[in-house]
C-alpha positions in Angstrom: 4.3 7.5 24.2 7.8 7.8 22.7 9.8 10.8 23.7 10.7 13.2 21.0 14.3 14.1 21.1 15.2 17.8 20.6 17.8 18.0 17.9 19.4 21.3 16.7 19.9 20.6 13.0 21.7 23.9 12.3 24.1 23.3 15.3 25.1 19.9 14.0 25.8 21.2 10.4 27.7 24.3 11.4 29.5 23.4 14.6 33.2 22.4 14.7 32.4 19.4 17.0 32.7 15.7 15.9 30.6 14.6 12.9 30.0 10.9 12.3 27.3 8.2 12.2 25.7 9.4 15.4 25.3 13.0 14.2 24.1 11.8 10.8 21.5 9.6 12.4 20.4 12.6 14.5 19.9 14.7 11.3 17.8 12.0 9.7 15.8 11.5 12.9 15.1 15.3 13.2 13.7 15.4 9.7 11.6 12.2 10.3 10.1 13.9 13.4 9.4 17.2 11.7 9.9 17.6 8.0 10.3 21.4 8.4 13.8 20.5 9.5 14.6 19.7 5.9 14.4 23.4 5.2 16.6 24.1 8.2 19.1 21.6 6.8 19.0 23.2 3.4 19.6 26.7 4.9 22.4 25.5 7.1 24.1 23.9 4.1 23.8 27.2 2.2 25.7 28.9 5.1 28.3 26.1 5.1 28.9 26.6 1.4 29.8 30.3 2.1 32.9 29.2 4.0 35.7 29.8 1.6 38.6 27.9 3.3 37.0 24.6 4.2 39.0 22.0 6.2 38.9 18.4 5.0 36.6 17.6 8.0 34.2 20.4 6.9 34.2 19.0 3.4 33.0 15.6 4.9 30.2 17.4 6.7 29.2 19.3 3.6 29.4 16.2 1.4 27.2 14.1 3.7 24.6 16.9 3.9 24.6 17.1 0.1 23.8 13.4 0.1 21.0 13.9 2.5 19.5 16.7 0.3 19.7 14.4 -2.8 22.4 16.5 -4.5 24.4 13.5 -5.5 26.7 15.1 -8.1 27.9 17.7 -5.5 28.1 15.0 -2.8 30.3 12.7 -4.9 32.7 15.5 -5.9 32.9 16.9 -2.3 33.4 13.6 -0.6 35.9 12.4 -3.1 38.1 15.4 -2.2 37.5 15.3 1.6 39.7 13.9 4.3 39.8 10.3 3.0 38.4 9.0 6.3 35.9 6.3 7.0 32.8 8.5 7.0 33.9 10.1 3.7 34.4 6.7 2.0 31.1 5.3 3.3 28.9 8.2 2.2 30.7 8.4 -1.1 29.6 4.7 -1.5 26.1 5.7 -0.6 26.2 8.5 -3.1 27.6 6.4 -5.9 25.0 3.7 -5.2 22.2 6.4 -5.4 23.6 7.3 -8.8 23.6 3.7 -10.0 27.3 3.2 -10.0 27.2 0.0 -7.9 30.7 -1.3 -8.6 32.3 2.0 -7.6 30.2 2.1 -4.5 31.4 -1.3 -3.5 35.0 -0.1 -3.8 34.2 2.9 -1.5 32.5 0.7 1.1 35.6 -1.6 1.1 37.7 1.5 1.7 35.4 2.7 4.5 35.8 -0.7 6.2 39.5 -0.6 5.9 39.5 3.0 7.3 37.6 1.8 10.4 33.9 2.3 9.6 31.6 -0.3 11.3 32.6 -3.5 9.5 29.1 -5.2 9.5 27.4 -2.0 8.3 29.9 -1.9 5.3 29.3 -5.6 4.5 25.5 -5.0 4.4 26.0 -2.0 2.2 28.2 -4.0 -0.1 25.5 -6.7 -0.3 23.0 -4.1 -1.3 25.2 -2.8 -4.1 25.9 -6.4 -5.2 22.2 -7.2 -5.4 21.5 -4.0 -7.3 24.3 -4.8 -9.7 22.6 -8.0 -10.6 24.5 -10.4 -8.3 21.9 -11.6 -5.7 23.9 -14.8 -5.0 27.0 -12.9 -4.0 24.8 -10.6 -1.9 23.1 -13.5 -0.1 26.5 -15.1 0.6 27.7 -11.9 2.3 24.6 -11.7 4.5 24.8 -15.4 5.3 28.3 -14.9 6.7 27.1 -12.3 9.3 26.2 -13.7 12.7 24.9 -12.4 16.0 23.1 -9.2 17.0 23.4 -7.8 13.5 20.9 -10.4 12.2 18.2 -8.7 14.2 18.8 -5.2 13.0 16.2 -3.7 10.7 18.7 -3.0 7.9 20.0 -6.6 7.9 16.4 -7.9 7.8 15.5 -5.5 5.0 18.5 -6.3 2.9 18.0 -10.0 3.3 14.3 -9.7 2.4 15.1 -7.6 -0.7 17.8 -10.1 -1.8 15.5 -13.2 -1.4 12.8 -11.3 -3.3 15.3 -10.8 -6.2 15.8 -14.6 -6.4 12.0 -15.2 -6.3 12.5 -18.4 -4.3 10.4 -17.8 -1.2 7.8 -14.9 -1.2 6.5 -15.9 2.2 10.0 -15.5 3.8 10.3 -12.1 2.0 7.1 -10.8 3.6 8.1 -12.2 7.0 11.5 -10.5 6.9 10.1 -7.2 5.9 7.5 -7.4 8.7 10.2 -8.2 11.3 12.2 -5.2 10.1 9.2 -2.9 10.5 8.5 -4.3 14.0 12.0 -3.3 15.0 11.9 0.1 13.2 8.5 1.4 12.2 10.3 4.2 10.2 12.5 1.9 8.0 11.7 3.3 4.6 13.2 0.3 2.7 11.2 -2.3 4.6 8.0 -0.3 4.3 8.6 0.1 0.6 9.2 -3.7 0.3 5.9 -4.5 2.1 4.1 -2.0 -0.2 5.6 -3.7 -3.3 4.6 -7.2 -2.1 1.0 -6.1 -1.5 0.9 -4.1 -4.7 2.0 -7.1 -6.7 -0.8 -9.2 -5.1 -3.5 -6.7 -5.8 -3.9 -5.5 -2.2 -4.1 -1.9 -3.2 -5.5 -0.5 0.1 -2.7 -2.1 2.1 -0.1 -1.1 -0.5 -1.2 2.5 -0.3 -0.9 2.5 3.5 2.7 1.1 3.3 3.7 3.4 0.5 2.4 6.4 2.4 4.4 5.3 5.5 7.5 4.9 3.4 7.2 8.3 1.8 6.8 9.9 5.3 10.3 8.7 6.1 13.5 10.6 5.3 15.2 10.3 2.9 12.0 9.5 1.0 12.2 6.5 -1.4 11.8 7.7 -5.0 10.3 4.3 -6.0 7.7 4.6 -3.2 6.7 8.0 -4.4 6.4 6.8 -8.0 4.4 3.8 -7.2 2.1 5.6 -4.8 1.4 8.2 -7.5 0.5 5.4 -9.9 -1.9 3.9 -7.4 -3.5 7.3 -6.8 -3.9 7.6 -10.6 -5.7 4.2 -10.6 -8.0 5.6 -8.0 -8.5 8.8 -10.1 -7.0 10.9 -7.3 -4.9 12.8 -9.8 -4.1 15.7 -7.5 -2.5 13.3 -5.0 -0.6 11.6 -7.8 0.7 15.0 -8.9 1.9 15.8 -5.3 3.9 12.5 -5.3 5.6 13.3 -8.6 6.2 16.9 -7.6 8.0 15.8 -4.4 10.5 13.8 -6.6 10.9 16.8 -9.0 11.6 19.1 -6.1 14.7 17.1 -5.2 15.5 15.8 -8.7 14.4 18.3 -11.3 15.7 16.2 -14.1 14.0 12.9 -13.1 12.6 12.0 -16.5 10.1 9.4 -15.3 8.6 11.6 -12.6 8.4 14.5 -15.1 6.5 12.3 -17.6 4.2 10.9 -15.0 3.5 14.3 -13.6 2.4 15.5 -17.1 0.2 12.4 -17.5 -1.5 13.0 -14.1 -2.2 16.6 -15.0 -3.7 15.6 -18.3 -5.7 12.8 -16.8 -7.1 15.1 -14.1 -8.8 17.1 -16.9 -10.6 14.0 -18.2 -13.6 12.1 -17.1 -13.7 8.3 -16.9 -16.7 6.1 -16.2 -14.7 3.1 -15.2 -16.4 1.2 -12.5 -16.6 -2.0 -14.5 -13.1 -1.5 -15.8 -11.8 -1.1 -12.3 -13.5 -4.3 -11.2 -12.1 -6.2 -14.2 -8.6 -4.8 -13.5 -8.8 -6.0 -9.9 -10.0 -9.4 -11.0 -7.3 -9.7 -13.6 -4.6 -8.8 -11.1 -5.8 -11.5 -8.7 -6.1 -14.1 -11.6 -2.5 -13.4 -12.5 -1.1 -14.1 -9.0 1.4 -17.0 -9.4 0.5 -20.2 -7.5 4.2 -20.2 -6.3 3.2 -17.3 -4.0 1.2 -19.8 -1.8 2.5 -22.3 0.6 1.4 -25.6 -1.0 2.5 -29.2 -0.4 5.2 -30.5 -2.6 2.8 -33.0 -4.2 0.3 -30.3 -5.1 3.0 -28.0 -6.4 4.5 -30.7 -8.6 1.2 -31.7 -10.0 0.2 -28.1 -10.9 3.6 -27.6 -12.5 3.2 -30.8 -14.7 -0.2 -29.6 -15.8 1.3 -26.2 -16.8 -0.8 -24.4 -14.2 1.1 -21.3 -13.2 -1.5 -18.8 -11.9 -4.8 -18.6 -10.0 -6.4 -17.8 -13.4 -5.2 -21.1 -14.8 -6.9 -22.9 -11.9 -10.2 -21.0 -12.4 -10.2 -22.4 -16.0 -9.5 -25.9 -14.7 -12.2 -28.3 -13.4 -11.9 -30.5 -10.4 -12.2 -33.6 -12.7 -9.2 -32.4 -14.7 -7.1 -32.0 -11.5 -8.2 -35.4 -10.1 -7.3 -37.0 -13.4 -3.7 -35.9 -12.9 -1.4 -38.6 -11.6 -0.8 -38.4 -7.8 -3.4 -35.6 -7.4 -5.9 -36.7 -4.7 -8.7 -35.4 -2.5 -6.2 -33.9 0.0 -4.5 -31.8 -2.7 -7.9 -30.8 -4.1 -9.0 -29.5 -0.7 -5.7 -27.6 -0.4 -6.3 -25.9 -3.8 -9.9 -25.1 -3.0 -8.8 -23.3 0.2 -6.2 -21.4 -1.6 -8.6 -20.1 -4.2 -11.3 -19.4 -1.6 -8.8 -17.1 0.2 -9.0 -14.9 -2.9 -12.7 -15.3 -3.5 -12.3 -17.7 -6.4 -13.4 -21.2 -7.2 -12.1 -24.1 -9.3 -13.5 -24.2 -12.8 -15.1 -20.7 -12.2 -14.1 -19.7 -15.8 -13.8 -23.2 -17.3 -16.4 -22.4 -19.9 -14.9 -19.1 -21.0 -13.6 -18.8 -24.5 -10.0 -17.8 -24.4 -9.0 -15.9 -27.5 -6.1 -17.6 -29.3 -2.9 -15.7 -29.2 -1.2 -15.0 -32.6 1.0 -17.9 -33.7 4.7 -17.4 -33.2 7.5 -19.2 -34.8 9.9 -20.3 -32.0 12.0 -22.6 -34.2 14.7 -20.0 -34.5 15.0 -19.6 -30.7 17.6 -21.4 -28.7 16.5 -24.0 -26.1 17.3 -21.5 -23.4 15.1 -18.8 -25.0 12.3 -21.3 -25.5 12.4 -22.2 -21.8 12.3 -18.4 -21.0 8.9 -18.2 -22.7 7.2 -20.1 -19.9 8.6 -17.9 -17.1 6.3 -15.4 -15.4 6.4 -11.8 -16.4 7.4 -11.0 -12.8 10.9 -12.3 -13.7 11.4 -9.2 -15.9 11.2 -6.9 -12.7 9.2 -4.3 -14.5 8.1 -1.0 -12.9 4.8 -0.9 -11.2 3.2 1.1 -14.0 4.3 -1.4 -16.7 3.4 -4.4 -14.5 -0.1 -3.1 -13.9 -0.6 -2.8 -17.7 0.5 -6.4 -18.1 -2.3 -7.3 -15.6 -4.8 -5.3 -17.5 -3.9 -7.1 -20.7 -4.1 -10.5 -18.9 -0.5 -11.4 -19.6 1.1 -13.8 -17.2 4.2 -15.3 -19.0 7.0 -13.8 -21.1 5.8 -16.0 -24.0 2.4 -14.3 -23.9 4.1 -10.9 -23.8 6.3 -11.4 -26.9 3.1 -12.4 -28.8 2.0 -8.8 -28.4 3.0 -5.9 -30.6 4.1 -2.5 -29.3 0.7 -1.1 -30.5 -1.1 -3.8 -28.5 0.6 -2.7 -25.4 0.0 1.0 -26.0 -3.7 0.4 -26.1 -3.6 -0.2 -22.3 -4.5 2.8 -20.1 -1.4 4.5 -18.6 0.9 2.5 -20.8 3.0 5.0 -22.7 6.2 5.1 -24.7 8.4 5.1 -21.6 6.8 1.8 -20.4 7.0 0.4 -23.9 10.8 1.2 -24.0 11.2 -0.4 -20.6 9.6 -3.6 -21.8 11.7 -3.7 -24.9 14.9 -3.1 -22.9 14.0 -6.0 -20.5 13.3 -8.3 -23.4 16.5 -7.3 -25.2 18.5 -8.5 -22.2 16.9 -12.0 -22.9 17.5 -11.7 -26.6 13.8 -11.5 -27.2 11.5 -9.0 -29.0 7.9 -8.0 -29.2 5.9 -9.2 -32.2 6.6 -7.0 -35.1 9.8 -5.4 -33.7 
């Protein structure tokens, strides 16, 4: 049984002793052990605010505490006018990243490194901001250049997993890295959130809920984990639990528009009755059918054959007969056994839905699209990096590729349960980045 360390939160915040990474970790650890310490931190910060003549060192202490409380605007202003030391620069970087200003956060991390903050910690933080700014290649290069003990730390493992996940190259490596991070630190919110996302995307709702709950029990709580957990609770018609998730976000961030909208939806849904047993079963099946075959470890021969046949998802395989596969060049009995085993692991069979009539999608004129845009049409919807709510609606509608999505109108999407104007705008924004539009837009 691990020993619980007694930490005096108020003493750390209000004392005149040293304040650095060790003390900040102690504050985080104290709240992880007992969330009532969050109130202690908040009250201690209120006392610290009453000091009229603050020294630059006190400003650093106050700015970091603002960051821990989620008061990012105050944190940024306070830290920018603090002592200009390593801790101030590093946590200004953390604050700017939390506000979505990734380029400015990188500048602050570089300043922190120059001022003497732990160099490898700064590089990992820079990699995270680079990834979030849309530069996963640069982020991976920074991580590749780190060697030694840092490679076994949970933060390094988490950041590497998140970066590889962004590239979409190796989903098995992503899961393995997240799992290693959690083995080292069972309270690493980022790695737990990553494992939850991976299971959520594969339709493993029960496992996803478990990891989301573990992630939200960490401090600082991951806003994405709270949002996604709330959505899963809504899918299970546990609207009171969903409301609690959204309320936790609104307590820290009263102006969080998505949490506010979801909270209203959950309240409204809680007053309605749904008889959806069959719909739930269909949703689960649709989610499994839309899993990309690229998520599985297949031989190069099998993978190439499936790609040549245009088979992208498990659903495509269930609509394909054994004879059709064997008729493909270089596809033999060994590959057939491999495909059967893969489908069996998800309770599916080859040709299971081969006789189903698939409703034809509305025709779409692609002659005005560039070659690059036409190539985008065959890419999986997962490449859009949609929110969990929007992604689940794609599953409900049976959409697997971007081409299938753009054949839908905004009204088509709005017919899906839990898909509202916010999700529609999100989809439109993602398509706009690729110079594409929904049908009728």
